[in-house]
C-alpha positions in Angstrom: -42.7 -26.5 -3.4 -45.4 -23.5 -3.0 -43.3 -21.6 -0.4 -40.2 -22.1 -2.9 -41.7 -20.4 -5.6 -42.4 -17.7 -3.8 -39.7 -17.3 -2.0 -37.5 -17.9 -5.4 -40.3 -15.3 -7.1 -39.6 -12.1 -4.9 -35.4 -13.1 -4.8 -35.7 -13.0 -8.9 -37.4 -10.0 -9.0 -34.6 -8.5 -6.7 -32.1 -10.0 -8.9 -34.1 -9.2 -12.4 -34.3 -5.5 -10.9 -30.6 -5.4 -10.5 -29.7 -6.7 -14.0 -31.9 -5.0 -16.1 -31.6 -0.9 -13.6 -28.4 -1.7 -12.5 -26.4 -3.0 -15.4 -27.9 0.1 -17.5 -26.7 2.5 -14.7 -23.4 1.2 -14.4 -22.7 1.0 -17.8 -23.9 4.9 -18.6 -21.2 5.5 -15.2 -18.7 3.5 -16.3 -18.9 5.4 -20.1 -19.0 8.4 -18.2 -15.9 8.7 -16.2 -13.6 6.1 -17.9 -11.5 2.9 -17.8 -9.1 4.5 -15.7 -11.4 6.0 -13.0 -13.7 2.6 -13.8 -11.0 0.6 -12.4 -9.9 2.7 -9.4 -13.3 2.8 -8.0 -13.0 -1.3 -8.8 -9.8 -1.9 -7.1 -11.7 0.1 -4.2 -15.0 -2.3 -4.2 -12.5 -5.8 -4.8 -10.3 -5.2 -1.6 -13.4 -4.0 0.6 -15.4 -7.0 -0.5 -12.4 -9.3 0.7 -12.5 -8.0 4.1 -16.3 -8.1 3.8 -16.0 -11.7 3.3 -14.3 -11.9 6.4 -16.3 -9.8 8.3 -19.9 -11.9 7.4 -18.0 -14.6 9.8 -19.7 -17.6 8.0 -22.5 -16.1 9.5 -25.2 -16.1 7.0 -25.9 -19.4 6.4 -25.6 -20.6 9.7 -27.8 -17.8 11.5 -30.9 -19.3 8.9 -30.6 -22.4 10.3 -30.4 -21.4 13.6 -33.6 -19.8 13.1 -35.2 -22.3 12.1 -33.7 -24.6 14.6 -34.5 -22.3 18.1 -37.2 -20.4 17.2 -37.0 -19.4 21.0 -34.0 -18.3 20.8 -34.5 -15.3 17.7 -33.8 -12.5 20.0 -30.3 -13.4 21.2 -29.1 -14.9 18.1 -29.7 -11.9 16.3 -28.5 -9.5 18.7 -25.1 -11.3 18.9 -24.8 -11.8 15.4 -24.9 -8.6 14.6 -22.8 -7.4 17.4 -20.3 -9.5 15.8 -20.7 -8.8 12.6 -20.4 -5.1 13.5 -17.5 -5.7 15.4 -15.5 -7.4 13.0 -17.0 -4.3 9.6 -15.5 -2.0 11.4 -12.8 -3.8 11.9 -12.3 -4.5 8.4 -12.9 -1.1 7.5 -9.7 -0.1 9.4 -7.7 -2.4 8.2 -9.0 -1.6 4.3 -8.2 1.8 5.0 -4.5 1.4 6.6 -3.5 -1.1 3.1 -4.5 2.0 0.7 -3.5 4.6 3.2 0.7 2.9 2.9 0.3 1.2 -1.4 -1.0 4.2 -2.8 0.2 6.9 -1.3 0.6 9.0 -4.6 -2.9 8.5 -5.5 -5.4 10.3 -3.4 -8.3 9.0 -5.3 -8.2 5.3 -4.0 -8.2 6.6 -0.9 -11.0 8.2 -0.6 -13.0 5.3 -2.5 -11.3 3.1 0.1 -12.8 5.2 2.5 -16.3 5.4 1.3 -16.6 1.6 0.2 -15.4 0.3 3.3 -17.6 2.0 5.7 -20.0 -0.1 3.3 -18.7 -3.1 5.3 -20.2 -2.0 8.7 -23.7 -1.3 6.5 -23.7 -4.9 5.2 -23.6 -6.2 9.5 -27.6 -5.5 8.9 -27.9 -8.3 6.4 -28.8 -10.4 10.6 -32.5 -8.9 9.1 -32.3 -10.5 6.1 -31.3 -13.6 7.1 -34.0 -13.4 9.6 -36.5 -13.1 6.6 -35.2 -16.1 4.8 -35.5 -18.2 8.0 -39.5 -17.5 8.0 -39.6 -17.9 3.8 -40.6 -14.2 3.9 -38.3 -12.3 2.0 -40.0 -9.8 0.0 -40.3 -8.0 3.3 -37.1 -7.0 2.2 -36.7 -7.5 -0.9 -39.5 -4.4 -1.5 -37.6 -1.9 0.1 -34.6 -3.1 -1.6 -35.2 -2.6 -4.9 -37.3 0.3 -4.3 -34.7 2.3 -2.9 -32.1 0.4 -5.6 -34.3 2.1 -8.6 -34.8 5.5 -6.9 -31.0 5.7 -7.2 -30.4 4.7 -10.4 -32.6 7.2 -11.1 -30.7 9.9 -9.0 -27.3 8.6 -10.6 -28.5 9.2 -14.1 -29.4 12.2 -13.8 -26.1 13.5 -12.2 -24.5 11.7 -14.9 -26.3 14.3 -17.2 -25.2 17.4 -14.5 -21.3 15.9 -15.0 -21.2 14.2 -11.5 -17.6 13.2 -10.3 -16.4 10.0 -9.7 -16.7 10.5 -6.3 -20.2 11.8 -6.8 -21.3 8.1 -7.7 -19.2 6.1 -4.8 -21.0 8.3 -2.1 -24.4 7.9 -4.0 -23.4 4.1 -3.5 -23.2 4.9 -0.4 -26.1 6.5 0.7 -28.7 3.7 -1.4 -27.1 1.6 0.9 -27.3 3.4 4.1 -31.5 4.2 3.5 -31.9 0.4 2.4 -30.2 -0.4 6.2 -32.6 1.7 7.3 -35.9 0.7 5.7 -35.1 -2.9 6.6 -34.4 -2.0 10.1 -37.3 0.0 10.8 -39.6 -2.6 9.5 -38.3 -5.2 11.7 -38.1 -3.1 14.5 -42.4 -2.4 14.0 -43.0 -6.0 13.7 -40.7 -7.1 16.3 -39.5 -5.9 19.9 -36.1 -6.5 21.1 -34.0 -5.5 23.9 -30.9 -5.5 21.9 -28.1 -5.4 24.1 -29.5 -7.6 26.9 -30.3 -10.0 24.6 -26.1 -9.9 23.4 -24.7 -13.3 24.4 -21.1 -14.6 24.7 -22.0 -17.9 25.3 -24.3 -17.8 22.2 -21.3 -15.7 20.0 -19.1 -18.9 21.0 -21.5 -21.1 20.0 -22.2 -19.5 16.4 -18.6 -19.3 15.8 -17.9 -22.8 17.0 -20.1 -23.7 13.9 -19.5 -20.7 11.6 -15.5 -20.6 11.5 -14.9 -22.9 8.3 -17.6 -20.8 6.7 -16.3 -17.6 7.4 -12.7 -18.6 6.0 -14.4 -20.4 3.1 -16.2 -16.8 2.4 -13.5 -15.0 2.5 -11.5 -16.9 0.5 -14.7 -17.6 -2.1 -14.0 -13.4 -1.9 -11.3 -13.6 -2.2 -10.1 -15.5 -5.4 -12.8 -13.7 -7.4 -11.6 -10.7 -6.6 -8.1 -11.0 -6.0 -7.2 -10.8 -10.0 -9.0 -7.1 -10.0 -5.8 -6.7 -7.5 -3.5 -7.9 -9.4 -4.5 -6.3 -12.0 -4.4 -3.1 -10.7 -0.7 -3.9 -9.9 0.5 -6.2 -12.5 -0.9 -3.9 -15.3 -3.3 -0.4 -14.6 -6.6 0.6 -13.6 -7.0 1.0 -17.6 -7.1 -2.7 -17.7 -8.6 -3.2 -14.5 -11.9 -1.4 -15.8 -12.1 -3.3 -19.3 -11.9 -6.4 -17.2 -14.4 -5.3 -14.6 -16.5 -4.4 -17.4 -16.4 -7.5 -18.9 -17.4 -9.4 -15.8 -20.1 -7.3 -14.8 -22.1 -8.9 -17.5 -20.6 -12.2 -16.5 -21.0 -12.6 -12.6 -25.0 -11.1 -13.3 -25.4 -14.2 -14.2 -24.3 -15.7 -10.4 -27.5 -14.3 -9.3 -29.8 -17.8 -10.4 -27.7 -20.4 -8.7 -27.8 -17.8 -5.7 -31.0 -16.5 -5.8 -32.2 -20.8 -5.8 -30.1 -21.2 -3.1 -31.3 -19.4 -1.0 -34.6 -19.8 -1.5 -34.1 -24.3 -1.4 -32.0 -23.9 1.7 -35.0 -23.9 4.4 -36.6 -26.8 2.1 -33.8 -28.8 2.2 -33.2 -28.4 5.4 -36.8 -29.8 6.5 -36.9 -32.5 3.5 -33.9 -33.7 5.1 -35.3 -34.4 8.5 -38.7 -36.1 6.8 -38.6 -37.5 4.0 -34.6 -38.4 2.2 -35.4 -39.6 -1.0 -37.3 -36.8 -2.1 -34.3 -34.9 -0.6 -31.9 -36.9 -2.6 -34.1 -36.4 -5.4 -34.4 -32.4 -5.3 -30.6 -32.3 -5.0 -30.1 -34.7 -8.1 -32.7 -32.4 -10.2 -31.5 -29.3 -9.3 -27.7 -30.1 -10.1 -28.8 -31.5 -13.8 -31.2 -28.2 -13.9 -27.6 -26.0 -13.4 -25.9 -27.7 -15.8 -28.1 -27.4 -18.8 -29.2 -24.1 -17.8 -25.1 -22.3 -17.4 -24.3 -24.1 -20.4 -26.9 -22.1 -22.6 -26.2 -19.1 -20.9 -22.5 -19.7 -21.7 -23.1 -20.5 -25.2 -25.3 -17.8 -25.6 -23.2 -15.5 -24.3 -20.2 -16.5 -25.9 -21.7 -15.1 -29.6 -23.3 -12.2 -28.1 -19.9 -10.9 -25.9 -19.0 -8.2 -28.7 -21.5 -6.5 -29.3 -23.4 -6.7 -26.1 -20.8 -4.5 -24.8 -19.9 -2.6 -27.3 -23.4 -1.1 -27.0 -23.3 -1.0 -23.3 -19.6 0.2 -22.4 -18.5 2.3 -26.2 -15.3 1.9 -27.8 -13.7 3.0 -24.7 -14.1 -0.8 -23.9 -12.0 -2.4 -27.0 -11.2 -5.3 -25.0 -14.2 -6.7 -22.4 -15.9 -8.4 -25.2 -13.5 -10.6 -25.6 -13.1 -11.1 -22.4 -16.5 -11.8 -21.8 -16.2 -14.5 -24.1 -14.0 -16.5 -22.0 -15.0 -15.7 -18.6 -18.8 -16.3 -19.0 -17.4 -20.3 -19.1 -17.4 -19.8 -15.4 -20.9 -20.0 -15.0 -21.1 -23.5 -16.0 -18.7 -24.6 -12.6 -20.5 -22.0 -10.8 -23.8 -23.0 -11.0 -23.0 -27.1 -10.4 -20.3 -25.9 -6.9 -23.5 -23.7 -5.7 -25.5 -26.3 -5.7 -23.4 -28.5 -4.3 -21.9 -26.2 -1.4 -25.8 -25.9 -0.7 -25.9 -30.1 0.0 -23.0 -29.9 1.9 -23.8 -27.6 3.8 -27.1 -29.2 4.8 -24.6 -32.7 5.9 -22.8 -30.6 7.7 -19.8 -31.2 5.6 -18.4 -27.4 5.9 -14.6 -28.3 6.2 -15.0 -29.8 2.4 -15.9 -26.2 0.8 -12.9 -24.4 3.0 -10.6 -27.5 0.9 -11.8 -26.9 -2.3 -11.7 -23.2 -1.9 -8.6 -23.6 -1.1 -7.7 -25.6 -4.1 -9.4 -22.5 -6.3 -7.2 -19.6 -5.0 -4.4 -21.4 -5.7 -5.2 -22.4 -8.9 -6.3 -19.0 -9.5 -3.5 -16.9 -7.8 -0.8 -19.0 -10.0 -2.4 -18.4 -13.5 -3.3 -15.5 -12.8 0.8 -14.5 -11.7 1.8 -16.1 -14.9 -1.0 -14.9 -17.2 -1.5 -11.0 -16.3 1.5 -9.3 -17.0 1.7 -10.6 -21.1 -2.1 -10.8 -21.8 -4.3 -8.1 -19.0 -7.7 -9.2 -18.4 -7.6 -12.0 -21.0 -5.6 -14.1 -18.5 -7.2 -13.8 -15.3 -10.6 -14.3 -17.5 -9.1 -17.9 -18.3 -7.3 -18.0 -14.7 -11.2 -17.2 -13.1 -12.7 -20.2 -15.5 -9.8 -22.7 -14.2 -10.2 -21.7 -10.7 -13.7 -22.6 -10.7 -13.4 -26.0 -12.5 -10.8 -26.8 -10.0 -13.2 -26.0 -6.8 -15.7 -27.9 -8.2 -13.7 -31.2 -9.2 -11.8 -30.9 -5.1 -15.8 -30.7 -3.5 -16.5 -33.6 -5.7 -13.9 -36.1 -4.4 -14.1 -34.7 -1.5 -17.9 -35.7 -1.1 -17.4 -38.5 1.6 -21.4 -39.5 1.0 -20.3 -40.6 -2.7 -23.8 -39.3 -3.3 -22.7 -36.0 -5.6 -20.5 -38.4 -7.7 -23.8 -40.2 -8.5 -25.2 -37.3 -8.7 -23.0 -35.9 -11.2 -22.8 -39.0 -13.3 -26.4 -38.5 -13.9 -26.3 -35.0 -14.6 -25.5 -34.8 -18.5 -28.8 -36.7 -19.2 -30.7 -35.1 -21.8 -34.1 -37.1 -21.2 -34.0 -36.8 -16.9 -33.6 -33.1 -18.1 -36.4 -32.8 -20.0 -38.6 -34.3 -17.4 -37.0 -32.0 -14.9 -38.1 -29.2 -17.0 -41.6 -30.7 -16.9 -42.4 -31.0 -13.7 -40.8 -27.3 -12.9 -43.0 -25.7 -15.3 -46.2 -27.5 -14.1 -44.9 -26.5 -10.3 -44.7 -23.0 -12.0 -47.9 -23.2 -13.5 -50.0 -24.5 -10.6 -48.1 -21.2 -8.5 -49.1 -19.2 -11.4 -52.7 -20.5 -11.1 -52.9 -20.5 -7.6 -51.9 -17.0 -7.8 -54.0 -15.8 -10.1 -57.3 -17.5 -8.0 -55.9 -15.7 -4.7 -55.8 -12.5 -7.1 -59.2 -12.7 -8.0 -61.4 -13.9 -4.6 -59.2 -11.3 -2.6 -62.1 -9.3 -1.0 -60.6 -5.6 -1.8 -60.1 -3.6 2.0 -58.9 -0.2 2.9 
């Protein structure tokens, strides 16, 4: 539990730094460039995110698991996974550029944005080093440079807002931020680890990784597709202004998704070990996590529904009049999202990768169908309704496809308030114990140069 809390603490520092600094910075940029330019930029972000979801190749979770199971093959796993991701990233970048070059010929700004943001797909290949630190429960090695560079670039972006920077300026700054972040992480890794990169690349290892990861590859791609396809359809059936207003709302709503993602990343190594050593504790952890996720997400949805109008008005101003109402709908997607993260992590540990794939297909069919029906008449509001409905369908499908039937058992106990209170007390006790141990360590640790 100590390691989980330590790992989670660092991940929460990263996510909440982005929540506090990132949201304010992005809101000021959105106010500065206006909803149309903001919409064009987010169209390119959505398209590259979809392509990037495929370029990950499903390796994000598989590599963590493999590094834990086969530490002696570390160099081969990292080198091979990095090569695979760079190759996939370059192909995805080219596809995005061609698509926009053909479909958006009349608006050169679209092409400029997609070329710059498309290069981010290649840079994100270096997340492979992040996987290593996750497997070692040393995420602070990645979080510290990420947060430091992020905060510095938030300040730089604010300076360029005061200098009346154009959309292109902020797109280039976002690319530079990512480039410097990965250069710093790579430098830190190479200081402690000597790796003969080209000699460590293994075709056999690549085949083995892709054999395990292909269901997750398509699941990851489809997850991003139905998360971002609404933005592409809003731009297609609506206009960039509607897209800008919609994204302004979803940026606030989707920031809350970082909470389950943080705990999923931190808990995965521990869940794998618990399944191997103590099955009853393993099931208890999943059950407790699912129940806490339900109550936390419900509280967030209620709170944000009341605050939505005022919050979007403060952040984005009068240029984004519909964002508040969109947020009151979209925020309810948090409940199925929180639950889906738990169930998906459980199925990954169980090796039931295909269930995630089938559930995601159900979600994207639901999302696309409702978007096609509602976006032409309702714009961003229709897209928000489609998002909530699609996540609910994914959650239900995941439960129905669980062959072990354990998830249904967990779900039946999920709304129980008595058990939820007991879970909260247990978590608070663990947090208190962890905090006390940290303070003891700080007091006892000698000061050294």
